[in-house]
py3Dmol code that shows the C-alpha trace and the ligand (Angstrom):
import py3Dmol

protein = """\
ATOM      1  CA  MET A   1     -81.877 -24.404 -26.369  1.00  0.00           C
ATOM      2  CA  LYS A   2     -85.201 -25.659 -25.083  1.00  0.00           C
ATOM      3  CA  SER A   3     -88.105 -24.762 -27.342  1.00  0.00           C
ATOM      4  CA  ARG A   4     -89.985 -23.033 -24.531  1.00  0.00           C
ATOM      5  CA  ASN A   5     -87.165 -20.503 -24.445  1.00  0.00           C
ATOM      6  CA  ARG A   6     -86.930 -19.993 -28.181  1.00  0.00           C
ATOM      7  CA  PRO A   7     -88.409 -16.713 -29.479  1.00  0.00           C
ATOM      8  CA  LEU A   8     -91.564 -16.847 -31.608  1.00  0.00           C
ATOM      9  CA  PRO A   9     -91.065 -16.794 -35.398  1.00  0.00           C
ATOM     10  CA  GLU A  10     -90.170 -13.307 -36.639  1.00  0.00           C
ATOM     11  CA  PRO A  11     -93.562 -12.356 -38.228  1.00  0.00           C
ATOM     12  CA  GLU A  12     -95.439 -13.238 -35.024  1.00  0.00           C
ATOM     13  CA  LEU A  13     -92.866 -11.549 -32.841  1.00  0.00           C
ATOM     14  CA  ARG A  14     -93.105  -8.322 -34.856  1.00  0.00           C
ATOM     15  CA  ALA A  15     -96.901  -8.370 -34.954  1.00  0.00           C
ATOM     16  CA  ILE A  16     -97.130  -8.691 -31.181  1.00  0.00           C
ATOM     17  CA  LEU A  17     -94.596  -5.900 -30.599  1.00  0.00           C
ATOM     18  CA  ARG A  18     -96.475  -3.637 -33.034  1.00  0.00           C
ATOM     19  CA  ALA A  19     -99.734  -4.224 -31.168  1.00  0.00           C
ATOM     20  CA  ALA A  20     -98.024  -3.685 -27.809  1.00  0.00           C
ATOM     21  CA  ASP A  21     -96.558  -0.369 -28.990  1.00  0.00           C
ATOM     22  CA  GLU A  22    -100.028   1.181 -28.986  1.00  0.00           C
ATOM     23  CA  ILE A  23    -100.809   0.386 -25.338  1.00  0.00           C
ATOM     24  CA  ILE A  24     -97.339   0.425 -23.812  1.00  0.00           C
ATOM     25  CA  ALA A  25     -97.384   1.172 -20.061  1.00  0.00           C
ATOM     26  CA  GLN A  26    -101.168   1.614 -20.320  1.00  0.00           C
ATOM     27  CA  GLY A  27    -102.730  -1.772 -21.048  1.00  0.00           C
ATOM     28  CA  GLY A  28    -102.185  -5.291 -19.827  1.00  0.00           C
ATOM     29  CA  ARG A  29    -101.912  -8.767 -21.328  1.00  0.00           C
ATOM     30  CA  THR A  30    -105.645  -9.107 -21.873  1.00  0.00           C
ATOM     31  CA  LEU A  31    -106.008  -5.899 -23.863  1.00  0.00           C
ATOM     32  CA  LEU A  32    -102.969  -6.835 -25.935  1.00  0.00           C
ATOM     33  CA  SER A  33    -104.433 -10.272 -26.655  1.00  0.00           C
ATOM     34  CA  LYS A  34    -107.754  -8.689 -27.647  1.00  0.00           C
ATOM     35  CA  ILE A  35    -106.072  -6.414 -30.206  1.00  0.00           C
ATOM     36  CA  LEU A  36    -104.366  -9.440 -31.744  1.00  0.00           C
ATOM     37  CA  LYS A  37    -107.662 -11.319 -31.730  1.00  0.00           C
ATOM     38  CA  GLY A  38    -109.454  -8.448 -33.496  1.00  0.00           C
ATOM     39  CA  SER A  39    -111.967  -8.135 -30.665  1.00  0.00           C
ATOM     40  CA  LYS A  40    -114.970  -5.798 -30.931  1.00  0.00           C
ATOM     41  CA  ASP A  41    -114.682  -4.978 -27.238  1.00  0.00           C
ATOM     42  CA  ARG A  42    -116.115  -1.506 -26.571  1.00  0.00           C
ATOM     43  CA  LYS A  43    -113.080  -0.176 -24.691  1.00  0.00           C
ATOM     44  CA  LEU A  44    -110.817  -1.356 -27.491  1.00  0.00           C
ATOM     45  CA  LEU A  45    -112.914   0.375 -30.150  1.00  0.00           C
ATOM     46  CA  GLU A  46    -113.118   3.569 -28.087  1.00  0.00           C
ATOM     47  CA  LEU A  47    -109.326   3.658 -27.988  1.00  0.00           C
ATOM     48  CA  LYS A  48    -109.345   3.133 -31.787  1.00  0.00           C
ATOM     49  CA  LEU A  49    -107.130   0.091 -31.360  1.00  0.00           C
ATOM     50  CA  ASP A  50    -108.876  -1.534 -34.314  1.00  0.00           C
ATOM     51  CA  ARG A  51    -106.695   0.745 -36.476  1.00  0.00           C
ATOM     52  CA  ASN A  52    -103.532  -0.959 -35.323  1.00  0.00           C
ATOM     53  CA  PRO A  53    -101.825  -2.892 -38.166  1.00  0.00           C
ATOM     54  CA  SER A  54    -101.746  -5.975 -35.931  1.00  0.00           C
ATOM     55  CA  TYR A  55    -105.472  -5.828 -35.165  1.00  0.00           C
ATOM     56  CA  GLY A  56    -106.854  -9.313 -35.844  1.00  0.00           C
ATOM     57  CA  PHE A  57    -103.417 -10.804 -36.574  1.00  0.00           C
ATOM     58  CA  TYR A  58    -104.445 -13.928 -34.592  1.00  0.00           C
ATOM     59  CA  ARG A  59    -108.091 -13.848 -35.699  1.00  0.00           C
ATOM     60  CA  ASP A  60    -108.202 -17.654 -35.902  1.00  0.00           C
ATOM     61  CA  LEU A  61    -106.797 -18.369 -32.452  1.00  0.00           C
ATOM     62  CA  SER A  62    -108.711 -18.360 -29.169  1.00  0.00           C
ATOM     63  CA  LEU A  63    -108.046 -15.604 -26.667  1.00  0.00           C
ATOM     64  CA  GLU A  64    -106.455 -18.206 -24.434  1.00  0.00           C
ATOM     65  CA  GLN A  65    -104.030 -19.318 -27.153  1.00  0.00           C
ATOM     66  CA  ILE A  66    -103.146 -15.692 -27.905  1.00  0.00           C
ATOM     67  CA  THR A  67    -102.472 -14.934 -24.247  1.00  0.00           C
ATOM     68  CA  ALA A  68    -100.110 -17.926 -24.220  1.00  0.00           C
ATOM     69  CA  LYS A  69     -98.216 -16.287 -27.126  1.00  0.00           C
ATOM     70  CA  VAL A  70     -98.034 -13.012 -25.205  1.00  0.00           C
ATOM     71  CA  ASP A  71     -96.737 -14.860 -22.155  1.00  0.00           C
ATOM     72  CA  HIS A  72     -94.148 -16.536 -24.356  1.00  0.00           C
ATOM     73  CA  MET A  73     -92.986 -13.069 -25.432  1.00  0.00           C
ATOM     74  CA  ILE A  74     -92.569 -12.158 -21.773  1.00  0.00           C
ATOM     75  CA  ARG A  75     -90.733 -15.402 -20.989  1.00  0.00           C
ATOM     76  CA  THR A  76     -88.333 -14.984 -23.917  1.00  0.00           C
ATOM     77  CA  GLY A  77     -87.502 -11.407 -22.901  1.00  0.00           C
ATOM     78  CA  PHE A  78     -89.235  -9.194 -25.503  1.00  0.00           C
ATOM     79  CA  LEU A  79     -91.962  -7.827 -23.268  1.00  0.00           C
ATOM     80  CA  GLU A  80     -92.185  -7.206 -19.557  1.00  0.00           C
ATOM     81  CA  THR A  81     -94.921  -6.233 -17.155  1.00  0.00           C
ATOM     82  CA  LYS A  82     -94.775  -3.555 -14.525  1.00  0.00           C
ATOM     83  CA  MET A  83     -97.300  -2.409 -11.978  1.00  0.00           C
ATOM     84  CA  LEU A  84     -99.312   0.711 -12.691  1.00  0.00           C
ATOM     85  CA  GLY A  85    -101.077   1.207  -9.396  1.00  0.00           C
ATOM     86  CA  GLU A  86    -102.862  -2.103  -8.909  1.00  0.00           C
ATOM     87  CA  LEU A  87    -102.673  -3.198 -12.529  1.00  0.00           C
ATOM     88  CA  PRO A  88     -99.857  -4.987 -14.328  1.00  0.00           C
ATOM     89  CA  VAL A  89     -99.246  -3.259 -17.670  1.00  0.00           C
ATOM     90  CA  ILE A  90     -97.142  -4.326 -20.645  1.00  0.00           C
ATOM     91  CA  VAL A  91     -93.810  -2.597 -21.310  1.00  0.00           C
ATOM     92  CA  PHE A  92     -91.019  -3.326 -23.795  1.00  0.00           C
ATOM     93  CA  SER A  93     -87.844  -5.021 -22.662  1.00  0.00           C
ATOM     94  CA  PRO A  94     -84.713  -3.299 -24.076  1.00  0.00           C
ATOM     95  CA  ARG A  95     -84.487  -6.022 -26.718  1.00  0.00           C
ATOM     96  CA  GLY A  96     -88.195  -5.839 -27.593  1.00  0.00           C
ATOM     97  CA  TRP A  97     -87.991  -2.072 -28.018  1.00  0.00           C
ATOM     98  CA  MET A  98     -84.926  -2.408 -30.275  1.00  0.00           C
ATOM     99  CA  VAL A  99     -86.850  -4.662 -32.635  1.00  0.00           C
ATOM    100  CA  GLU A 100     -89.959  -2.485 -32.565  1.00  0.00           C
ATOM    101  CA  ARG A 101     -88.032   0.782 -32.921  1.00  0.00           C
ATOM    102  CA  GLU A 102     -86.320  -0.525 -36.044  1.00  0.00           C
ATOM    103  CA  ARG A 103     -89.654  -1.596 -37.548  1.00  0.00           C
ATOM    104  CA  ARG A 104     -91.266   1.777 -36.779  1.00  0.00           C
ATOM    105  CA  ALA A 105     -88.369   3.661 -38.387  1.00  0.00           C
ATOM    106  CA  GLU A 106     -88.658   1.424 -41.464  1.00  0.00           C
ATOM    107  CA  GLU A 107     -92.430   2.022 -41.538  1.00  0.00           C
ATOM    108  CA  LEU A 108     -91.830   5.798 -41.639  1.00  0.00           C
ATOM    109  CA  LEU A 109     -89.364   5.415 -44.492  1.00  0.00           C
ATOM    110  CA  ARG A 110     -91.771   3.271 -46.524  1.00  0.00           C
ATOM    111  CA  GLU A 111     -94.503   5.838 -45.972  1.00  0.00           C
ATOM    112  CA  TRP A 112     -92.242   8.533 -47.433  1.00  0.00           C
ATOM    113  CA  ASP A 113     -91.489   6.274 -50.384  1.00  0.00           C
ATOM    114  CA  TYR A 114     -95.196   5.806 -50.943  1.00  0.00           C
ATOM    115  CA  TRP A 115     -95.844   9.559 -50.840  1.00  0.00           C
ATOM    116  CA  LEU A 116     -92.960  10.203 -53.244  1.00  0.00           C
ATOM    117  CA  GLU A 117     -94.226   7.617 -55.714  1.00  0.00           C
ATOM    118  CA  ASN A 118     -97.629   9.255 -55.628  1.00  0.00           C
ATOM    119  CA  ASN A 119     -96.307  12.817 -55.849  1.00  0.00           C
ATOM    120  CA  LEU A 120     -97.737  13.785 -52.504  1.00  0.00           C
ATOM    121  CA  THR A 121     -96.138  16.645 -50.614  1.00  0.00           C
ATOM    122  CA  PRO A 122     -97.202  16.927 -46.990  1.00  0.00           C
ATOM    123  CA  SER A 123     -97.624  20.540 -45.930  1.00  0.00           C
ATOM    124  CA  SER A 124     -96.061  19.785 -42.564  1.00  0.00           C
ATOM    125  CA  MET A 125     -94.179  17.014 -40.794  1.00  0.00           C
ATOM    126  CA  GLU A 126     -95.872  17.805 -37.514  1.00  0.00           C
ATOM    127  CA  TYR A 127     -96.594  14.088 -36.992  1.00  0.00           C
ATOM    128  CA  LEU A 128     -92.883  13.407 -36.501  1.00  0.00           C
ATOM    129  CA  LYS A 129     -92.646  15.741 -33.520  1.00  0.00           C
ATOM    130  CA  GLU A 130     -92.556  14.388 -29.984  1.00  0.00           C
ATOM    131  CA  ARG A 131     -91.868  10.873 -31.198  1.00  0.00           C
ATOM    132  CA  ASN A 132     -89.285   8.732 -29.497  1.00  0.00           C
ATOM    133  CA  ARG A 133     -85.905  10.367 -30.162  1.00  0.00           C
ATOM    134  CA  GLY A 134     -84.029   7.096 -30.667  1.00  0.00           C
ATOM    135  CA  MET A 135     -86.561   5.975 -33.262  1.00  0.00           C
ATOM    136  CA  ILE A 136     -86.456   9.325 -35.073  1.00  0.00           C
ATOM    137  CA  PHE A 137     -82.657   9.252 -35.237  1.00  0.00           C
ATOM    138  CA  LEU A 138     -82.765   5.734 -36.620  1.00  0.00           C
ATOM    139  CA  PHE A 139     -85.243   6.941 -39.257  1.00  0.00           C
ATOM    140  CA  LEU A 140     -82.772   9.680 -40.212  1.00  0.00           C
ATOM    141  CA  TYR A 141     -79.985   7.141 -40.372  1.00  0.00           C
ATOM    142  CA  LYS A 142     -82.015   4.954 -42.708  1.00  0.00           C
ATOM    143  CA  ILE A 143     -82.701   7.944 -44.978  1.00  0.00           C
ATOM    144  CA  LEU A 144     -78.994   8.741 -44.993  1.00  0.00           C
ATOM    145  CA  CYS A 145     -78.049   5.149 -45.874  1.00  0.00           C
ATOM    146  CA  THR A 146     -80.164   5.277 -49.044  1.00  0.00           C
ATOM    147  CA  GLY A 147     -77.858   8.061 -50.328  1.00  0.00           C
ATOM    148  CA  ASN A 148     -80.894   9.241 -52.282  1.00  0.00           C
ATOM    149  CA  LYS A 149     -81.503  12.956 -52.848  1.00  0.00           C
ATOM    150  CA  LYS A 150     -85.232  12.456 -53.438  1.00  0.00           C
ATOM    151  CA  TYR A 151     -85.827  12.767 -49.674  1.00  0.00           C
ATOM    152  CA  ILE A 152     -84.325  16.254 -49.406  1.00  0.00           C
ATOM    153  CA  PRO A 153     -87.588  18.197 -50.021  1.00  0.00           C
ATOM    154  CA  TYR A 154     -89.324  16.230 -47.252  1.00  0.00           C
ATOM    155  CA  LEU A 155     -86.368  16.703 -44.918  1.00  0.00           C
ATOM    156  CA  ALA A 156     -86.511  20.441 -45.579  1.00  0.00           C
ATOM    157  CA  ILE A 157     -90.199  20.543 -44.583  1.00  0.00           C
ATOM    158  CA  TRP A 158     -89.496  18.493 -41.492  1.00  0.00           C
ATOM    159  CA  GLU A 159     -86.576  20.703 -40.480  1.00  0.00           C
ATOM    160  CA  ARG A 160     -88.963  23.640 -40.056  1.00  0.00           C
ATOM    161  CA  THR A 161     -90.972  21.984 -37.307  1.00  0.00           C
ATOM    162  CA  ASP A 162     -88.742  19.932 -35.045  1.00  0.00           C
ATOM    163  CA  SER A 163     -86.631  20.701 -31.981  1.00  0.00           C
ATOM    164  CA  LYS A 164     -83.134  22.204 -32.283  1.00  0.00           C
ATOM    165  CA  LYS A 165     -81.337  18.918 -31.706  1.00  0.00           C
ATOM    166  CA  VAL A 166     -83.331  17.071 -34.352  1.00  0.00           C
ATOM    167  CA  GLN A 167     -83.074  20.050 -36.731  1.00  0.00           C
ATOM    168  CA  ALA A 168     -79.295  19.910 -36.544  1.00  0.00           C
ATOM    169  CA  GLU A 169     -79.305  16.207 -37.428  1.00  0.00           C
ATOM    170  CA  ILE A 170     -81.765  16.767 -40.289  1.00  0.00           C
ATOM    171  CA  ARG A 171     -79.439  19.442 -41.700  1.00  0.00           C
ATOM    172  CA  ASN A 172     -76.484  17.041 -41.455  1.00  0.00           C
ATOM    173  CA  VAL A 173     -78.391  14.416 -43.415  1.00  0.00           C
ATOM    174  CA  ILE A 174     -79.480  16.923 -46.106  1.00  0.00           C
ATOM    175  CA  GLU A 175     -75.905  18.105 -46.461  1.00  0.00           C
ATOM    176  CA  ALA A 176     -74.576  14.545 -46.710  1.00  0.00           C
ATOM    177  CA  LEU A 177     -77.131  13.578 -49.372  1.00  0.00           C
ATOM    178  CA  GLN A 178     -76.171  16.650 -51.383  1.00  0.00           C
ATOM    179  CA  GLN A 179     -72.517  15.608 -51.240  1.00  0.00           C
ATOM    180  CA  ARG A 180     -73.122  11.944 -52.110  1.00  0.00           C
ATOM    181  CA  ASP A 181     -72.550  12.280 -55.871  1.00  0.00           C
ATOM    182  CA  GLY A 182     -69.160  13.884 -55.375  1.00  0.00           C
ATOM    183  CA  MET A 183     -67.891  11.104 -53.095  1.00  0.00           C
ATOM    184  CA  ASP A 184     -66.446   7.704 -53.850  1.00  0.00           C
ATOM    185  CA  ASP A 185     -67.706   4.661 -51.938  1.00  0.00           C
ATOM    186  CA  ASP A 186     -64.898   4.775 -49.385  1.00  0.00           C
ATOM    187  CA  GLN A 187     -65.553   8.399 -48.515  1.00  0.00           C
ATOM    188  CA  TRP A 188     -69.273   7.723 -48.306  1.00  0.00           C
ATOM    189  CA  GLY A 189     -68.676   4.690 -46.076  1.00  0.00           C
ATOM    190  CA  ARG A 190     -66.596   6.813 -43.709  1.00  0.00           C
ATOM    191  CA  LEU A 191     -69.294   9.476 -43.604  1.00  0.00           C
ATOM    192  CA  LEU A 192     -71.953   6.883 -42.755  1.00  0.00           C
ATOM    193  CA  GLN A 193     -69.727   5.512 -40.023  1.00  0.00           C
ATOM    194  CA  GLU A 194     -69.240   9.001 -38.637  1.00  0.00           C
ATOM    195  CA  ARG A 195     -72.980   9.848 -38.640  1.00  0.00           C
ATOM    196  CA  SER A 196     -73.875   6.499 -37.114  1.00  0.00           C
ATOM    197  CA  LYS A 197     -72.137   7.587 -33.919  1.00  0.00           C
ATOM    198  CA  THR A 198     -74.866  10.148 -33.235  1.00  0.00           C
ATOM    199  CA  LEU A 199     -77.795   8.640 -35.112  1.00  0.00           C
ATOM    200  CA  LEU A 200     -77.713   5.045 -33.942  1.00  0.00           C
ATOM    201  CA  PRO A 201     -79.362   4.997 -30.581  1.00  0.00           C
ATOM    202  CA  GLY A 202     -77.462   3.015 -28.020  1.00  0.00           C
ATOM    203  CA  SER A 203     -79.670   1.172 -25.590  1.00  0.00           C
ATOM    204  CA  LYS A 204     -79.565   2.375 -22.000  1.00  0.00           C
ATOM    205  CA  ASP A 205     -79.629  -1.184 -20.763  1.00  0.00           C
ATOM    206  CA  PRO A 206     -77.195  -3.696 -22.211  1.00  0.00           C
ATOM    207  CA  ILE A 207     -78.752  -6.420 -24.329  1.00  0.00           C
ATOM    208  CA  ILE A 208     -77.404  -9.845 -23.533  1.00  0.00           C
ATOM    209  CA  LEU A 209     -77.858 -12.683 -26.006  1.00  0.00           C
ATOM    210  CA  ALA A 210     -77.035 -16.352 -25.579  1.00  0.00           C
ATOM    211  CA  CYS A 211     -74.578 -17.881 -28.043  1.00  0.00           C
ATOM    212  CA  ARG A 212     -76.250 -20.618 -30.055  1.00  0.00           C
ATOM    213  CA  LYS A 213     -73.014 -22.603 -30.203  1.00  0.00           C
ATOM    214  CA  CYS A 214     -71.359 -22.472 -26.801  1.00  0.00           C
ATOM    215  CA  GLY A 215     -74.321 -21.159 -24.823  1.00  0.00           C
ATOM    216  CA  ASP A 216     -72.324 -18.351 -23.225  1.00  0.00           C
ATOM    217  CA  PRO A 217     -74.000 -14.974 -22.789  1.00  0.00           C
ATOM    218  CA  PHE A 218     -72.595 -12.135 -24.876  1.00  0.00           C
ATOM    219  CA  LEU A 219     -73.271  -8.423 -25.244  1.00  0.00           C
ATOM    220  CA  PHE A 220     -75.165  -7.273 -28.333  1.00  0.00           C
ATOM    221  CA  ASP A 221     -73.462  -4.237 -29.896  1.00  0.00           C
ATOM    222  CA  ASP A 222     -76.475  -2.098 -30.830  1.00  0.00           C
ATOM    223  CA  LYS A 223     -74.245   0.619 -32.295  1.00  0.00           C
ATOM    224  CA  ASN A 224     -73.021  -1.641 -35.081  1.00  0.00           C
ATOM    225  CA  PRO A 225     -74.625  -0.225 -38.291  1.00  0.00           C
ATOM    226  CA  GLY A 226     -74.330  -3.621 -39.981  1.00  0.00           C
ATOM    227  CA  TYR A 227     -77.160  -4.999 -37.851  1.00  0.00           C
ATOM    228  CA  TYR A 228     -79.746  -2.497 -39.135  1.00  0.00           C
ATOM    229  CA  THR A 229     -81.153  -3.747 -42.426  1.00  0.00           C
ATOM    230  CA  SER A 230     -84.330  -2.871 -44.318  1.00  0.00           C
ATOM    231  CA  ASP A 231     -85.536  -6.387 -43.504  1.00  0.00           C
ATOM    232  CA  GLY A 232     -85.247  -5.719 -39.803  1.00  0.00           C
ATOM    233  CA  LEU A 233     -82.730  -5.781 -37.044  1.00  0.00           C
ATOM    234  CA  CYS A 234     -80.515  -8.818 -37.276  1.00  0.00           C
ATOM    235  CA  PHE A 235     -79.144 -10.240 -34.065  1.00  0.00           C
ATOM    236  CA  PRO A 236     -75.932 -12.260 -34.283  1.00  0.00           C
ATOM    237  CA  ASP A 237     -76.547 -15.799 -33.030  1.00  0.00           C
ATOM    238  CA  GLN A 238     -72.987 -16.554 -31.958  1.00  0.00           C
ATOM    239  CA  CYS A 239     -70.530 -14.911 -29.596  1.00  0.00           C
ATOM    240  CA  VAL A 240     -67.352 -13.321 -31.000  1.00  0.00           C
ATOM    241  CA  ASN A 241     -65.207 -16.315 -29.958  1.00  0.00           C
ATOM    242  CA  CYS A 242     -67.379 -18.818 -31.789  1.00  0.00           C
ATOM    243  CA  GLN A 243     -67.589 -16.537 -34.832  1.00  0.00           C
ATOM    244  CA  GLU A 244     -63.784 -16.344 -34.991  1.00  0.00           C
ATOM    245  CA  ASP A 245     -63.537 -20.055 -34.437  1.00  0.00           C
ATOM    246  CA  ALA A 246     -65.869 -20.690 -37.361  1.00  0.00           C
ATOM    247  CA  ARG A 247     -63.830 -18.327 -39.558  1.00  0.00           C
ATOM    248  CA  ARG A 248     -60.568 -20.099 -38.696  1.00  0.00           C
ATOM    249  CA  HIS A 249     -62.030 -23.466 -39.703  1.00  0.00           C
ATOM    250  CA  LEU A 250     -63.320 -22.302 -43.056  1.00  0.00           C
TER     251      LEU A 250
END
"""
ligand_1 = """\
1
ZN
Zn -70.037 -18.892 -28.335
"""
view = py3Dmol.view(width=600, height=400)
view.addModel(protein, "pdb")
view.setStyle({"model": 0}, {"cartoon": {"style": "trace"}})
view.addModel(ligand_1, "xyz")
view.setStyle({"model": 1}, {"stick": {}})
view.zoomTo()
view.show()
């Protein structure tokens, strides 16, 4: 693969997606580059974009160099632009959103862990309302995968505020966590598999990856729970044929 088509290293890729998340379908390449630069631009400060975790990520690069990184993200299929009236604005590609969605769900889980460690009990979970449904379901799936009952009090608070559909899923997760101790690993594995069918958000648009070995395009199965790890979404780098081939030659 030519290096101009290779994605940016993971930390950079994630930082750019996190900055883009804040201005999606509202701001363009320049605004995105300014967030990453840590610019003191008045418009940027008015929009409170200096609170974004990626603010100043590329502090030491010039705006021109940062824009080249953003363009690389567009070229390698993580971001796209679309026209909003006269202005081109940044939007996620299906693949870019998958990566970002996973990171946001993980961020929510780590926040809960932090609150639990510090004995904080939020009086409401209002902030989780009206968030992207796919991301929220992935968050619930991550909670479920921990098998840890410590989240139940938070889930119970959350259940009071959200929509019927989310409430039902929250109740399922609470119930599953309560049953965890009475189950062996096989039973638990089957339960996770079962819940993943509703909680793992399938992408509307298929995500096509290129096989590193044979170069053929192949479909990424975004409903495979094995790809969602606490370290991030892991994309297979080989097509099924090449994977089987490698296994046969072991
Ligand atoms: Zn292949």
